[in-house]
N, CA, C and O atoms as a GROMACS GRO file, in nm:
protein
  404
    1MET      N    1  -4.398   7.210  12.742
    1MET     CA    2  -4.278   7.137  12.764
    1MET      C    3  -4.177   7.225  12.838
    1MET      O    4  -4.106   7.176  12.926
    2ALA      N    5  -4.169   7.353  12.805
    2ALA     CA    6  -4.073   7.441  12.872
    2ALA      C    7  -4.101   7.444  13.022
    2ALA      O    8  -4.008   7.438  13.103
    3HIS      N    9  -4.227   7.453  13.060
    3HIS     CA   10  -4.264   7.456  13.201
    3HIS      C   11  -4.225   7.326  13.270
    3HIS      O   12  -4.169   7.329  13.380
    4ALA      N   13  -4.255   7.214  13.208
    4ALA     CA   14  -4.226   7.083  13.268
    4ALA      C   15  -4.076   7.063  13.287
    4ALA      O   16  -4.035   6.994  13.381
    5MET      N   17  -3.996   7.122  13.201
    5MET     CA   18  -3.851   7.103  13.208
    5MET      C   19  -3.780   7.216  13.281
    5MET      O   20  -3.657   7.215  13.293
    6GLY      N   21  -3.857   7.314  13.330
    6GLY     CA   22  -3.796   7.427  13.399
    6GLY      C   23  -3.716   7.518  13.307
    6GLY      O   24  -3.618   7.579  13.350
    7ARG      N   25  -3.758   7.526  13.182
    7ARG     CA   26  -3.687   7.607  13.083
    7ARG      C   27  -3.768   7.732  13.050
    7ARG      O   28  -3.884   7.744  13.087
    8THR      N   29  -3.703   7.825  12.981
    8THR     CA   30  -3.768   7.947  12.935
    8THR      C   31  -3.821   7.925  12.794
    8THR      O   32  -3.751   7.871  12.708
    9LEU      N   33  -3.944   7.966  12.770
    9LEU     CA   34  -4.005   7.956  12.638
    9LEU      C   35  -3.971   8.084  12.561
    9LEU      O   36  -4.004   8.194  12.605
   10VAL      N   37  -3.905   8.069  12.447
   10VAL     CA   38  -3.871   8.183  12.362
   10VAL      C   39  -3.969   8.185  12.246
   10VAL      O   40  -3.974   8.092  12.166
   11LEU      N   41  -4.046   8.292  12.237
   11LEU     CA   42  -4.146   8.305  12.131
   11LEU      C   43  -4.080   8.345  12.000
   11LEU      O   44  -3.986   8.424  11.999
   12PRO      N   45  -4.127   8.291  11.889
   12PRO     CA   46  -4.071   8.331  11.760
   12PRO      C   47  -4.109   8.475  11.727
   12PRO      O   48  -4.204   8.529  11.784
   13PRO      N   49  -4.036   8.538  11.635
   13PRO     CA   50  -4.069   8.675  11.595
   13PRO      C   51  -4.209   8.683  11.534
   13PRO      O   52  -4.261   8.585  11.480
   14LYS      N   53  -4.268   8.802  11.543
   14LYS     CA   54  -4.396   8.825  11.476
   14LYS      C   55  -4.375   8.813  11.327
   14LYS      O   56  -4.272   8.852  11.274
   15ASP      N   57  -4.475   8.758  11.260
   15ASP     CA   58  -4.463   8.740  11.116
   15ASP      C   59  -4.602   8.738  11.056
   15ASP      O   60  -4.702   8.718  11.126
   16ARG      N   61  -4.608   8.760  10.926
   16ARG     CA   62  -4.736   8.749  10.858
   16ARG      C   63  -4.773   8.602  10.852
   16ARG      O   64  -4.690   8.516  10.819
   17MET      N   65  -4.897   8.574  10.884
   17MET     CA   66  -4.945   8.436  10.881
   17MET      C   67  -5.001   8.404  10.742
   17MET      O   68  -5.079   8.481  10.686
   18TYR      N   69  -4.959   8.292  10.691
   18TYR     CA   70  -5.003   8.246  10.559
   18TYR      C   71  -5.155   8.247  10.553
   18TYR      O   72  -5.221   8.195  10.643
   19LEU      N   73  -5.209   8.306  10.448
   19LEU     CA   74  -5.352   8.317  10.419
   19LEU      C   75  -5.429   8.412  10.510
   19LEU      O   76  -5.542   8.448  10.478
   20LEU      N   77  -5.371   8.456  10.622
   20LEU     CA   78  -5.439   8.553  10.706
   20LEU      C   79  -5.398   8.694  10.667
   20LEU      O   80  -5.474   8.790  10.688
   21GLY      N   81  -5.278   8.708  10.611
   21GLY     CA   82  -5.234   8.835  10.554
   21GLY      C   83  -5.215   8.947  10.654
   21GLY      O   84  -5.220   9.064  10.616
   22THR      N   85  -5.194   8.916  10.780
   22THR     CA   86  -5.173   9.021  10.878
   22THR      C   87  -5.065   8.978  10.977
   22THR      O   88  -5.036   8.859  10.992
   23GLU      N   89  -5.005   9.076  11.042
   23GLU     CA   90  -4.901   9.046  11.140
   23GLU      C   91  -4.966   8.989  11.266
   23GLU      O   92  -5.055   9.050  11.325
   24LEU      N   93  -4.920   8.873  11.304
   24LEU     CA   94  -4.973   8.807  11.424
   24LEU      C   95  -4.860   8.748  11.505
   24LEU      O   96  -4.750   8.723  11.454
   25SER      N   97  -4.887   8.726  11.630
   25SER     CA   98  -4.790   8.660  11.716
   25SER      C   99  -4.859   8.544  11.785
   25SER      O  100  -4.980   8.526  11.772
   26PHE      N  101  -4.782   8.466  11.858
   26PHE     CA  102  -4.841   8.355  11.932
   26PHE      C  103  -4.945   8.405  12.032
   26PHE      O  104  -5.042   8.335  12.060
   27ASN      N  105  -4.926   8.526  12.085
   27ASN     CA  106  -5.022   8.581  12.181
   27ASN      C  107  -5.160   8.603  12.120
   27ASN      O  108  -5.259   8.609  12.193
   28ASP      N  109  -5.168   8.614  11.989
   28ASP     CA  110  -5.298   8.629  11.924
   28ASP      C  111  -5.377   8.499  11.928
   28ASP      O  112  -5.499   8.500  11.912
   29PHE      N  113  -5.310   8.388  11.948
   29PHE     CA  114  -5.376   8.258  11.950
   29PHE      C  115  -5.373   8.192  12.087
   29PHE      O  116  -5.466   8.121  12.125
   30PHE      N  117  -5.267   8.216  12.161
   30PHE     CA  118  -5.249   8.154  12.292
   30PHE      C  119  -5.226   8.266  12.394
   30PHE      O  120  -5.140   8.351  12.374
   31HIS      N  121  -5.300   8.266  12.501
   31HIS     CA  122  -5.289   8.371  12.602
   31HIS      C  123  -5.176   8.338  12.699
   31HIS      O  124  -5.199   8.300  12.814
   32LEU      N  125  -5.055   8.354  12.648
   32LEU     CA  126  -4.937   8.312  12.722
   32LEU      C  127  -4.911   8.395  12.848
   32LEU      O  128  -4.858   8.344  12.946
   33GLU      N  129  -4.948   8.521  12.845
   33GLU     CA  130  -4.925   8.604  12.964
   33GLU      C  131  -5.009   8.556  13.081
   33GLU      O  132  -4.962   8.554  13.195
   34SER      N  133  -5.133   8.516  13.055
   34SER     CA  134  -5.215   8.465  13.165
   34SER      C  135  -5.164   8.329  13.211
   34SER      O  136  -5.171   8.298  13.330
   35ILE      N  137  -5.114   8.248  13.119
   35ILE     CA  138  -5.055   8.119  13.157
   35ILE      C  139  -4.931   8.143  13.243
   35ILE      O  140  -4.908   8.073  13.342
   36ASP      N  141  -4.852   8.243  13.204
   36ASP     CA  142  -4.732   8.279  13.279
   36ASP      C  143  -4.768   8.317  13.423
   36ASP      O  144  -4.699   8.277  13.516
   37ARG      N  145  -4.875   8.395  13.441
   37ARG     CA  146  -4.917   8.438  13.575
   37ARG      C  147  -4.969   8.320  13.657
   37ARG      O  148  -4.951   8.316  13.779
   38GLU      N  149  -5.033   8.225  13.592
   38GLU     CA  150  -5.094   8.111  13.662
   38GLU      C  151  -4.994   8.006  13.704
   38GLU      O  152  -5.017   7.932  13.800
   39HIS      N  153  -4.882   7.997  13.634
   39HIS     CA  154  -4.785   7.891  13.660
   39HIS      C  155  -4.652   7.950  13.705
   39HIS      O  156  -4.583   8.015  13.627
   40GLU      N  157  -4.619   7.927  13.830
   40GLU     CA  158  -4.494   7.975  13.884
   40GLU      C  159  -4.376   7.913  13.808
   40GLU      O  160  -4.378   7.796  13.772
   41LYS      N  161  -4.276   7.993  13.786
   41LYS     CA  162  -4.153   7.949  13.719
   41LYS      C  163  -4.175   7.911  13.572
   41LYS      O  164  -4.095   7.835  13.516
   42PHE      N  165  -4.280   7.962  13.510
   42PHE     CA  166  -4.298   7.944  13.366
   42PHE      C  167  -4.259   8.076  13.302
   42PHE      O  168  -4.338   8.171  13.299
   43ASP      N  169  -4.137   8.082  13.251
   43ASP     CA  170  -4.083   8.206  13.196
   43ASP      C  171  -4.100   8.210  13.045
   43ASP      O  172  -4.071   8.114  12.974
   44ILE      N  173  -4.148   8.325  12.998
   44ILE     CA  174  -4.169   8.346  12.855
   44ILE      C  175  -4.099   8.476  12.816
   44ILE      O  176  -4.118   8.579  12.881
   45ILE      N  177  -4.017   8.470  12.709
   45ILE     CA  178  -3.953   8.590  12.657
   45ILE      C  179  -3.968   8.591  12.505
   45ILE      O  180  -3.996   8.488  12.443
   46THR      N  181  -3.948   8.707  12.446
   46THR     CA  182  -3.952   8.719  12.301
   46THR      C  183  -3.816   8.679  12.243
   46THR      O  184  -3.716   8.672  12.314
   47MET      N  185  -3.815   8.653  12.114
   47MET     CA  186  -3.688   8.624  12.048
   47MET      C  187  -3.593   8.743  12.061
   47MET      O  188  -3.473   8.724  12.080
   48GLU      N  189  -3.647   8.864  12.053
   48GLU     CA  190  -3.564   8.983  12.066
   48GLU      C  191  -3.497   8.987  12.204
   48GLU      O  192  -3.378   9.016  12.214
   49GLU      N  193  -3.573   8.958  12.310
   49GLU     CA  194  -3.515   8.953  12.445
   49GLU      C  195  -3.406   8.846  12.454
   49GLU      O  196  -3.300   8.869  12.513
   50PHE      N  197  -3.433   8.729  12.397
   50PHE     CA  198  -3.336   8.620  12.400
   50PHE      C  199  -3.206   8.660  12.330
   50PHE      O  200  -3.098   8.637  12.383
   51LEU      N  201  -3.219   8.718  12.212
   51LEU     CA  202  -3.099   8.757  12.138
   51LEU      C  203  -3.021   8.867  12.211
   51LEU      O  204  -2.898   8.864  12.212
   52GLU      N  205  -3.091   8.963  12.271
   52GLU     CA  206  -3.023   9.068  12.346
   52GLU      C  207  -2.952   9.010  12.468
   52GLU      O  208  -2.839   9.047  12.499
   53ARG      N  209  -3.019   8.919  12.537
   53ARG     CA  210  -2.967   8.860  12.660
   53ARG      C  211  -2.853   8.761  12.637
   53ARG      O  212  -2.755   8.760  12.711
   54GLU      N  213  -2.867   8.678  12.534
   54GLU     CA  214  -2.771   8.570  12.513
   54GLU      C  215  -2.673   8.593  12.398
   54GLU      O  216  -2.552   8.576  12.414
   55ALA      N  217  -2.725   8.633  12.283
   55ALA     CA  218  -2.638   8.647  12.165
   55ALA      C  219  -2.551   8.772  12.172
   55ALA      O  220  -2.430   8.765  12.148
   56MET      N  221  -2.611   8.883  12.205
   56MET     CA  222  -2.536   9.009  12.202
   56MET      C  223  -2.436   9.019  12.317
   56MET      O  224  -2.348   9.106  12.315
   57THR      N  225  -2.447   8.934  12.416
   57THR     CA  226  -2.351   8.933  12.527
   57THR      C  227  -2.244   8.827  12.507
   57THR      O  228  -2.158   8.808  12.594
   58GLY      N  229  -2.247   8.757  12.393
   58GLY     CA  230  -2.144   8.660  12.361
   58GLY      C  231  -2.163   8.523  12.422
   58GLY      O  232  -2.069   8.444  12.429
   59ASN      N  233  -2.284   8.492  12.467
   59ASN     CA  234  -2.310   8.363  12.529
   59ASN      C  235  -2.339   8.251  12.430
   59ASN      O  236  -2.341   8.134  12.469
   60LEU      N  237  -2.362   8.282  12.304
   60LEU     CA  238  -2.391   8.179  12.205
   60LEU      C  239  -2.267   8.152  12.122
   60LEU      O  240  -2.209   8.243  12.062
   61VAL      N  241  -2.226   8.026  12.120
   61VAL     CA  242  -2.105   7.987  12.049
   61VAL      C  243  -2.135   7.872  11.954
   61VAL      O  244  -2.232   7.799  11.971
   62ASP      N  245  -2.049   7.857  11.853
   62ASP     CA  246  -2.065   7.746  11.758
   62ASP      C  247  -1.993   7.623  11.812
   62ASP      O  248  -1.943   7.624  11.925
   63ALA      N  249  -1.986   7.519  11.733
   63ALA     CA  250  -1.922   7.393  11.774
   63ALA      C  251  -1.774   7.410  11.807
   63ALA      O  252  -1.717   7.331  11.882
   64ASN      N  253  -1.711   7.512  11.750
   64ASN     CA  254  -1.569   7.540  11.776
   64ASN      C  255  -1.548   7.636  11.893
   64ASN      O  256  -1.436   7.683  11.917
   65LYS      N  257  -1.656   7.666  11.965
   65LYS     CA  258  -1.653   7.759  12.079
   65LYS      C  259  -1.626   7.903  12.038
   65LYS      O  260  -1.579   7.983  12.119
   66THR      N  261  -1.656   7.936  11.911
   66THR     CA  262  -1.641   8.072  11.862
   66THR      C  263  -1.770   8.148  11.890
   66THR      O  264  -1.879   8.103  11.854
   67LYS      N  265  -1.758   8.262  11.954
   67LYS     CA  266  -1.876   8.344  11.983
   67LYS      C  267  -1.930   8.400  11.852
   67LYS      O  268  -1.856   8.457  11.772
   68LEU      N  269  -2.059   8.382  11.831
   68LEU     CA  270  -2.123   8.430  11.708
   68LEU      C  271  -2.235   8.527  11.740
   68LEU      O  272  -2.315   8.504  11.830
   69MET      N  273  -2.238   8.636  11.666
   69MET     CA  274  -2.347   8.733  11.678
   69MET      C  275  -2.455   8.698  11.576
   69MET      O  276  -2.427   8.631  11.476
   70PRO      N  277  -2.578   8.742  11.600
   70PRO     CA  278  -2.684   8.718  11.501
   70PRO      C  279  -2.651   8.787  11.369
   70PRO      O  280  -2.573   8.882  11.368
   71PRO      N  281  -2.710   8.742  11.259
   71PRO     CA  282  -2.685   8.807  11.130
   71PRO      C  283  -2.710   8.958  11.138
   71PRO      O  284  -2.812   9.003  11.190
   72ASP      N  285  -2.616   9.033  11.088
   72ASP     CA  286  -2.621   9.181  11.089
   72ASP      C  287  -2.635   9.238  11.230
   72ASP      O  288  -2.673   9.353  11.247
   73LYS      N  289  -2.604   9.158  11.331
   73LYS     CA  290  -2.619   9.196  11.472
   73LYS      C  291  -2.760   9.245  11.503
   73LYS      O  292  -2.781   9.331  11.589
   74ARG      N  293  -2.855   9.189  11.433
   74ARG     CA  294  -2.996   9.226  11.449
   74ARG      C  295  -3.058   9.144  11.561
   74ARG      O  296  -3.035   9.024  11.570
   75THR      N  297  -3.136   9.210  11.647
   75THR     CA  298  -3.210   9.138  11.750
   75THR      C  299  -3.360   9.140  11.725
   75THR      O  300  -3.432   9.051  11.771
   76ASN      N  301  -3.409   9.239  11.652
   76ASN     CA  302  -3.552   9.245  11.620
   76ASN      C  303  -3.574   9.185  11.482
   76ASN      O  304  -3.533   9.241  11.380
   77TRP      N  305  -3.639   9.068  11.480
   77TRP     CA  306  -3.664   8.997  11.354
   77TRP      C  307  -3.812   8.998  11.316
   77TRP      O  308  -3.853   8.922  11.228
   78ASP      N  309  -3.892   9.080  11.381
   78ASP     CA  310  -4.035   9.086  11.347
   78ASP      C  311  -4.053   9.126  11.201
   78ASP      O  312  -3.994   9.222  11.153
   79ASN      N  313  -4.136   9.049  11.132
   79ASN     CA  314  -4.171   9.074  10.991
   79ASN      C  315  -4.051   9.075  10.897
   79ASN      O  316  -4.053   9.143  10.795
   80GLN      N  317  -3.946   9.001  10.930
   80GLN     CA  318  -3.828   8.990  10.846
   80GLN      C  319  -3.821   8.851  10.785
   80GLN      O  320  -3.887   8.758  10.832
   81HIS      N  321  -3.740   8.838  10.681
   81HIS     CA  322  -3.711   8.705  10.625
   81HIS      C  323  -3.635   8.629  10.732
   81HIS      O  324  -3.527   8.672  10.774
   82LEU      N  325  -3.688   8.516  10.778
   82LEU     CA  326  -3.636   8.449  10.897
   82LEU      C  327  -3.530   8.341  10.872
   82LEU      O  328  -3.469   8.291  10.967
   83LYS      N  329  -3.507   8.304  10.747
   83LYS     CA  330  -3.411   8.197  10.722
   83LYS      C  331  -3.273   8.226  10.781
   83LYS      O  332  -3.214   8.136  10.841
   84PRO      N  333  -3.218   8.348  10.769
   84PRO     CA  334  -3.088   8.375  10.830
   84PRO      C  335  -3.089   8.356  10.982
   84PRO      O  336  -2.991   8.310  11.040
   85LEU      N  337  -3.198   8.393  11.046
   85LEU     CA  338  -3.208   8.375  11.191
   85LEU      C  339  -3.210   8.227  11.227
   85LEU      O  340  -3.139   8.185  11.318
   86TRP      N  341  -3.291   8.148  11.156
   86TRP     CA  342  -3.298   8.005  11.185
   86TRP      C  343  -3.163   7.937  11.161
   86TRP      O  344  -3.124   7.849  11.238
   87GLU      N  345  -3.093   7.977  11.056
   87GLU     CA  346  -2.960   7.919  11.028
   87GLU      C  347  -2.862   7.956  11.139
   87GLU      O  348  -2.782   7.873  11.183
   88TYR      N  349  -2.868   8.081  11.184
   88TYR     CA  350  -2.782   8.124  11.294
   88TYR      C  351  -2.811   8.042  11.420
   88TYR      O  352  -2.719   7.991  11.482
   89LEU      N  353  -2.938   8.031  11.457
   89LEU     CA  354  -2.974   7.956  11.578
   89LEU      C  355  -2.932   7.810  11.568
   89LEU      O  356  -2.891   7.749  11.667
   90LYS      N  357  -2.944   7.755  11.448
   90LYS     CA  358  -2.900   7.616  11.428
   90LYS      C  359  -2.749   7.605  11.451
   90LYS      O  360  -2.702   7.505  11.505
   91SER      N  361  -2.673   7.706  11.409
   91SER     CA  362  -2.527   7.700  11.422
   91SER      C  363  -2.480   7.714  11.566
   91SER      O  364  -2.368   7.673  11.598
   92VAL      N  365  -2.562   7.772  11.652
   92VAL     CA  366  -2.522   7.790  11.792
   92VAL      C  367  -2.601   7.699  11.886
   92VAL      O  368  -2.600   7.720  12.008
   93SER      N  369  -2.667   7.600  11.831
   93SER     CA  370  -2.749   7.509  11.910
   93SER      C  371  -2.685   7.371  11.914
   93SER      O  372  -2.614   7.331  11.822
   94TYR      N  373  -2.713   7.300  12.020
   94TYR     CA  374  -2.668   7.163  12.030
   94TYR      C  375  -2.772   7.076  11.963
   94TYR      O  376  -2.890   7.080  12.000
   95ASN      N  377  -2.731   6.997  11.866
   95ASN     CA  378  -2.822   6.908  11.794
   95ASN      C  379  -2.783   6.764  11.820
   95ASN      O  380  -2.667   6.727  11.802
   96LEU      N  381  -2.879   6.684  11.860
   96LEU     CA  382  -2.855   6.542  11.876
   96LEU      C  383  -2.845   6.478  11.739
   96LEU      O  384  -2.914   6.519  11.646
   97VAL      N  385  -2.760   6.379  11.725
   97VAL     CA  386  -2.745   6.308  11.598
   97VAL      C  387  -2.879   6.246  11.561
   97VAL      O  388  -2.941   6.178  11.642
   98GLY      N  389  -2.923   6.270  11.437
   98GLY     CA  390  -3.049   6.213  11.390
   98GLY      C  391  -3.171   6.296  11.426
   98GLY      O  392  -3.283   6.254  11.398
   99CYS      N  393  -3.151   6.413  11.488
   99CYS     CA  394  -3.264   6.497  11.528
   99CYS      C  395  -3.265   6.627  11.450
   99CYS      O  396  -3.290   6.733  11.508
  100GLU      N  397  -3.237   6.621  11.323
  100GLU     CA  398  -3.236   6.741  11.240
  100GLU      C  399  -3.378   6.793  11.220
  100GLU      O  400  -3.474   6.717  11.209
  101VAL      N  401  -3.388   6.925  11.217
  101VAL     CA  402  -3.519   6.990  11.197
  101VAL      C  403  -3.533   7.025  11.050
  101VAL      O  404  -3.635   7.080  11.009
   0.00000   0.00000   0.00000
């Protein structure tokens, strides 16, 4: 969908996969780098890159236009409890009415 819409795909942080018991990323299941090379203008970045590029530079704001930093100003969320990150992203994202996740 990101490619079709001309958007950048932001990969979630690495995390332990339920029942697999090891640290894995989307790249372990989907060969995104080769897809990136095959499709022009299909941009893929990590969550850490996204947070450094957008959040830490003050580009993410809440509904009141207040610039918000990620929890604890952390950009690397690999193998961390992710609920604070998801709550932060929800607070700086545009949500359509009735499209709650």
